[in-house]
C-alpha positions in Angstrom: -42.4 -29.1 -56.7 -41.3 -32.0 -54.5 -41.7 -35.4 -56.1 -43.2 -38.3 -54.3 -42.9 -42.1 -54.7 -45.7 -43.9 -56.5 -48.2 -45.6 -54.4 -48.9 -49.3 -54.7 -51.1 -50.7 -57.5 -53.8 -51.8 -55.1 -54.5 -48.2 -54.2 -55.1 -47.0 -57.8 -58.7 -48.2 -58.5 -60.5 -46.6 -55.5 -58.3 -43.5 -55.8 -59.0 -43.1 -59.5 -62.7 -43.6 -59.0 -62.8 -40.8 -56.4 -60.5 -38.5 -58.3 -62.3 -38.7 -61.6 -65.7 -38.2 -60.0 -64.5 -35.0 -58.3 -66.0 -31.7 -59.3 -63.8 -30.2 -62.0 -63.5 -26.6 -61.2 -63.1 -24.0 -63.9 -61.8 -21.2 -61.6 -61.1 -19.6 -59.5 -62.7 -19.3 -56.0 -63.1 -23.0 -55.7 -65.4 -23.8 -58.6 -66.8 -20.3 -58.8 -65.8 -17.8 -61.5 -64.5 -14.4 -60.3 -66.7 -12.7 -62.9 -68.7 -13.3 -66.0 -67.6 -10.3 -68.2 -64.4 -8.4 -68.9 -65.5 -5.6 -66.6 -66.3 -7.9 -63.7 -63.0 -9.8 -64.1 -61.1 -6.6 -64.4 -62.5 -5.6 -61.0 -61.4 -9.0 -59.6 -65.0 -9.8 -58.9 -65.6 -6.7 -56.7 -68.8 -5.6 -58.4 -71.6 -6.3 -55.9 -72.0 -2.6 -54.7 -71.3 -0.7 -57.9 -72.4 -2.9 -60.9 -71.4 -1.5 -64.3 -72.8 -3.8 -67.0 -75.8 -5.9 -67.8 -74.2 -9.1 -66.5 -75.0 -7.8 -63.0 -78.2 -9.7 -63.4 -76.2 -12.9 -62.8 -74.4 -11.5 -59.7 -76.5 -8.8 -58.1 -79.8 -8.3 -60.0 -80.5 -5.0 -58.1 -77.6 -3.5 -59.9 -79.7 -3.3 -63.1 -81.4 -0.3 -61.6 -78.0 1.4 -61.2 -77.0 1.3 -64.8 -77.1 4.6 -66.6 -79.3 3.5 -69.5 -82.4 5.0 -71.1 -84.0 2.0 -72.7 -81.6 -1.0 -73.1 -78.1 -2.3 -72.5 -76.6 -5.4 -74.1 -73.3 -7.0 -73.0 -71.8 -9.9 -75.0 -68.4 -11.5 -74.2 -66.1 -14.4 -74.4 -63.4 -15.6 -72.1 -60.4 -18.0 -72.6 -59.1 -19.9 -69.6 -55.6 -21.4 -69.6 -55.2 -23.5 -66.4 -51.9 -25.4 -66.3 -52.4 -28.3 -63.8 -50.1 -30.9 -62.5 -50.4 -34.0 -60.3 -47.1 -35.2 -59.0 -45.4 -33.2 -61.8 -47.6 -34.8 -64.5 -49.3 -32.2 -66.7 -52.8 -32.3 -68.0 -53.1 -32.1 -71.8 -56.3 -30.0 -71.8 -55.2 -26.4 -71.2 -57.6 -24.1 -73.0 -61.3 -23.5 -72.4 -63.8 -21.0 -73.9 -66.3 -19.3 -71.6 -69.1 -17.2 -73.4 -71.5 -15.0 -71.4 -74.0 -12.3 -72.2 -76.9 -10.3 -70.7 -79.5 -7.8 -71.7 -81.3 -5.2 -69.5 -84.5 -3.4 -70.5 -85.6 -0.2 -68.7 -89.4 -0.5 -68.4 -89.8 2.8 -66.6 -88.0 4.9 -64.0 -88.5 2.2 -61.3 -88.6 -1.2 -63.1 -85.8 -2.9 -65.1 -86.1 -6.4 -66.6 -83.1 -8.5 -67.6 -81.8 -11.9 -68.5 -78.3 -13.2 -68.4 -76.5 -16.5 -69.3 -73.1 -17.8 -68.8 -70.9 -20.7 -67.6 -70.3 -20.6 -63.9 -68.1 -23.6 -63.6 -66.7 -26.5 -65.6 -63.6 -27.8 -67.3 -62.0 -31.2 -66.8 -58.6 -32.9 -66.8 -56.7 -35.1 -69.3 -53.9 -36.8 -67.4 -52.1 -39.6 -69.2 -50.7 -40.7 -65.8 -51.3 -39.2 -62.4 -48.4 -41.2 -60.9 -50.8 -42.8 -58.5 -49.5 -46.2 -59.6 -47.0 -47.7 -62.0 -48.0 -47.6 -65.7 -50.3 -45.5 -67.7 -53.3 -44.7 -65.4 -55.2 -42.1 -67.5 -57.8 -39.9 -65.9 -59.9 -37.9 -68.4 -63.0 -35.8 -67.4 -65.2 -33.0 -68.5 -67.8 -31.0 -66.6 -69.9 -28.0 -67.4 -72.3 -25.8 -65.3 -74.3 -23.2 -67.2 -76.9 -20.7 -65.9 -79.7 -18.7 -67.5 -81.2 -16.1 -65.2 -84.3 -14.0 -66.0 -85.1 -11.3 -63.4 -85.9 -7.8 -62.4 -84.7 -4.8 -60.5 -87.0 -2.3 -58.8 -86.0 1.2 -57.5 -87.7 1.8 -54.2 -86.2 5.3 -54.0 -83.3 7.4 -55.3 -81.1 5.6 -52.8 -82.5 2.0 -52.6 -82.9 -0.7 -55.3 -83.9 -4.4 -54.9 -83.7 -7.2 -57.4 -84.1 -10.9 -57.9 -83.7 -13.7 -60.5 -84.8 -17.3 -61.0 -81.8 -19.4 -62.0 -82.3 -22.1 -64.6 -79.2 -24.4 -64.5 -77.7 -27.0 -66.8 -75.0 -29.4 -65.7 -73.2 -32.2 -67.6 -70.4 -34.7 -66.7 -68.4 -37.4 -68.4 -65.4 -39.3 -67.1 -63.0 -42.0 -67.9 -60.7 -43.8 -65.4 -58.4 -46.9 -65.4 -61.4 -48.8 -64.0 -64.4 -47.7 -66.0 -65.8 -45.1 -68.4 -69.0 -43.2 -68.0 -70.3 -41.2 -71.0 -71.6 -37.6 -71.0 -74.8 -37.2 -69.1 -76.7 -34.1 -68.0 -79.0 -32.7 -65.4 -81.1 -29.6 -64.8 -81.9 -27.6 -61.8 -82.9 -24.2 -60.3 -82.3 -21.7 -57.6 -82.9 -18.0 -56.8 -80.7 -14.9 -56.4 -81.7 -11.7 -54.5 -79.8 -8.5 -54.2 -79.9 -4.9 -52.9 -78.0 -1.7 -53.7 -78.2 1.1 -51.1 -76.6 4.5 -51.4 -75.4 5.5 -48.0 -74.2 8.9 -49.2 -73.5 10.6 -52.5 -70.0 8.9 -52.7 -70.7 5.7 -50.8 -73.0 2.8 -51.6 -73.5 -0.7 -50.1 -74.4 -3.8 -52.1 -75.4 -7.3 -51.1 -76.4 -10.5 -53.0 -77.6 -13.9 -51.8 -77.8 -16.9 -54.0 -79.6 -20.0 -52.8 -78.3 -23.6 -53.1 -78.8 -24.5 -56.7 -80.7 -27.7 -56.5 -79.8 -30.0 -59.4 -81.5 -33.2 -60.7 -79.6 -36.5 -60.5 -76.8 -37.3 -62.9 -77.6 -40.8 -64.2 -75.5 -43.5 -66.0 -76.8 -46.8 -67.4 -74.0 -49.3 -67.5 -73.5 -53.0 -67.9 -73.4 -53.3 -64.1 -76.7 -51.3 -63.8 -77.7 -47.7 -63.1 -75.5 -45.3 -61.2 -76.7 -41.8 -60.1 -75.6 -38.9 -57.9 -76.7 -35.4 -57.1 -74.2 -32.6 -57.3 -75.8 -29.3 -56.2 -74.1 -25.9 -56.5 -73.4 -24.0 -53.2 -75.2 -21.2 -51.5 -73.4 -17.8 -51.6 -73.6 -14.5 -49.8 -71.6 -11.4 -50.9 -71.5 -7.9 -49.4 -69.6 -5.0 -50.9 -68.9 -1.3 -50.2 -68.1 1.1 -53.1 -66.5 4.5 -52.6 -66.0 7.3 -55.2 -63.4 9.6 -53.4 -63.0 11.8 -56.5 -64.5 12.4 -59.9 -63.8 9.5 -62.2 -62.4 7.2 -59.4 -64.1 4.1 -58.0 -62.9 1.9 -55.2 -64.8 -1.2 -54.1 -64.1 -3.9 -51.6 -66.3 -7.1 -51.3 -66.5 -10.1 -49.0 -68.1 -13.3 -50.2 -69.0 -16.5 -48.4 -69.3 -19.8 -50.3 -70.8 -22.8 -48.5 -69.0 -25.6 -50.3 -69.4 -27.9 -47.3 -73.2 -28.1 -47.9 -72.7 -29.7 -51.4 -69.1 -31.0 -51.7 -68.3 -32.5 -48.4 -69.6 -36.0 -49.0 -71.7 -36.8 -52.1 -73.7 -40.0 -52.1 -73.7 -42.3 -55.1 -76.7 -44.6 -55.8 -75.4 -48.0 -57.0 -77.1 -51.2 -58.2 -78.0 -53.7 -55.5 -75.1 -56.0 -54.7 -72.6 -53.9 -56.6 -69.0 -54.4 -55.4 -67.0 -52.7 -58.1 -64.6 -49.7 -57.9 -67.2 -46.9 -57.7 -67.7 -46.1 -54.0 -71.0 -45.5 -52.3 -70.0 -41.9 -51.4 -67.5 -39.4 -52.6 -65.7 -37.8 -49.6 -64.5 -34.7 -51.3 -64.3 -32.8 -48.0 -64.4 -29.3 -49.4 -64.4 -26.6 -46.8 -66.5 -23.4 -46.9 -64.6 -20.4 -48.4 -64.5 -16.7 -47.6 -63.4 -14.6 -50.5 -61.9 -11.0 -50.2 -61.8 -8.8 -53.3 -60.7 -5.2 -53.7 -60.4 -3.2 -56.9 -60.0 0.4 -58.3 -61.2 2.0 -61.5 -60.0 5.3 -63.0 -61.4 7.3 -65.9 -58.8 8.4 -68.4 -60.5 11.2 -70.2 -64.1 10.7 -71.2 -63.6 7.5 -73.4 -61.3 5.3 -71.4 -61.4 3.4 -68.1 -58.6 1.5 -66.5 -59.1 -1.0 -63.6 -57.1 -3.4 -61.4 -57.9 -5.6 -58.5 -56.9 -8.4 -56.2 -58.9 -11.4 -55.0 -58.1 -13.9 -52.3 -59.8 -17.1 -51.1 -58.2 -19.9 -49.2 -58.3 -23.2 -51.1 -61.4 -25.3 -50.1 -59.2 -28.4 -50.7 -57.0 -29.2 -47.7 -54.2 -31.7 -47.3 -56.4 -34.4 -45.9 -58.6 -34.4 -49.0 -56.0 -34.1 -51.8 -56.4 -37.8 -52.9 -60.1 -37.5 -53.5 -59.7 -34.3 -55.6 -57.1 -35.2 -58.2 -59.8 -34.5 -60.9 -60.6 -31.0 -59.4 -57.4 -29.1 -58.7 -59.3 -26.1 -57.4 -56.5 -24.9 -55.1 -55.5 -21.4 -56.4 -55.9 -18.6 -53.8 -54.4 -15.3 -55.0 -55.6 -13.5 -58.1 -54.4 -10.3 -59.7 -56.5 -8.6 -62.4 -56.2 -5.7 -64.8 -58.7 -4.4 -67.4 -59.8 -1.5 -69.5 -62.9 -0.2 -71.3 -62.8 2.0 -74.4 -65.9 3.9 -75.6 -66.1 3.8 -79.4 -69.3 6.0 -79.6 -72.0 7.2 -77.3 -73.6 3.7 -77.6 -70.9 1.2 -78.2 -67.8 0.3 -76.1 -65.4 -2.6 -75.8 -63.7 -4.1 -72.7 -60.7 -6.3 -72.1 -59.4 -8.0 -68.9 -56.6 -10.4 -67.8 -56.7 -12.3 -64.5 -53.7 -14.3 -63.3 -54.2 -16.8 -60.5 -50.8 -17.5 -58.9 -49.6 -21.0 -58.7 -50.5 -22.9 -55.6 -50.0 -26.6 -54.6 -51.3 -28.8 -51.8 -49.7 -32.1 -50.8 -51.7 -34.9 -49.1 -50.9 -35.6 -45.5 -52.1 -39.2 -45.8 -50.7 -41.9 -48.1 -50.3 -41.8 -51.1 -48.6 -38.5 -50.7 -49.9 -36.9 -53.9 -49.4 -33.2 -54.8 -51.9 -31.3 -56.8 -50.9 -27.9 -58.4 -52.7 -25.2 -60.4 -52.2 -21.7 -61.8 -54.5 -19.9 -64.2 -54.7 -17.1 -66.8 -58.0 -15.8 -68.0 -58.5 -13.3 -70.8 -61.9 -11.8 -71.5 -63.3 -9.7 -74.3 -66.6 -7.8 -74.2 -68.7 -5.7 -76.5 -71.4 -3.4 -74.9 -74.3 -1.5 -76.4 -76.5 0.9 -74.5 -79.2 3.4 -75.3 
């Protein structure tokens, strides 16, 4: 990576204030996870049209009607994220995060399925001893979490059409420390809705679509010696459409396109400040995130009657562009290309285990305005999952 001269000391306080307040993305399409289970990640997030586990309630709730269960399915899993990050060659010290997720689906009758899922959709943080934005030790340390609980239903209209919806109950927390100030952990709650459809166009082809509303969050508030600060950081609206094809027995191919409207929530975020305040925290955070279109394609092959192998590729252009690097040093969400592999092993008629690995290839973006900072990120995500169905 090309090194850059350090900027002047006068630039560090406003820069650090913006950088540390930035949304700290966990991965990997901006601040959106590719998937919430080992099966979803093994498919590189291409699971809208042909859902395979109970965590579909969090992605496309209509998919609960597609699962081959008699009474119930449980999926519990945990992921470990390793995201090496650098700013001007300086590495962050926090490089391992745990991401649990789980869901349960209950078949009420041939038409109605109820479900609930929970998992972390975004979060993480950075721990830079020095971002090289100015001479000396200019630490930036942050943590952020976004967690969702989603109860919902799926209803089979016919043998070829199923609809579903959830209410999303969201939790968000944020803490940060900069060279200019420290704000302790605070939290907020919010809500949104998700709706989905799965439509079988033919015996071997089916279409899926899922829309998630803007997740409206309560204000994050901090009481400090200078007074109260607050800001609202909503989660973006999304729309995904997928097409699944089964060209042969035991073979599944799916391709998805997803639109994420980051500009609605992470373009410019207002900060409420005490009257007369003239300190380093700005009145607005001009993150400048662009909307993102994500493309995912994956294939899955049955190996005998107890093993499935899967692999996929996911691409989404970075929502952070060169003109906005300096206001996103705390959220290095710039990876674009992802490669995934995974497998499922059936241990019995009711119990199976799954594993996946996702690699997000290294990408960097350099500011085109002074100071000429460079932010860089790559990622590895390992997921383990245990499933029970009857």
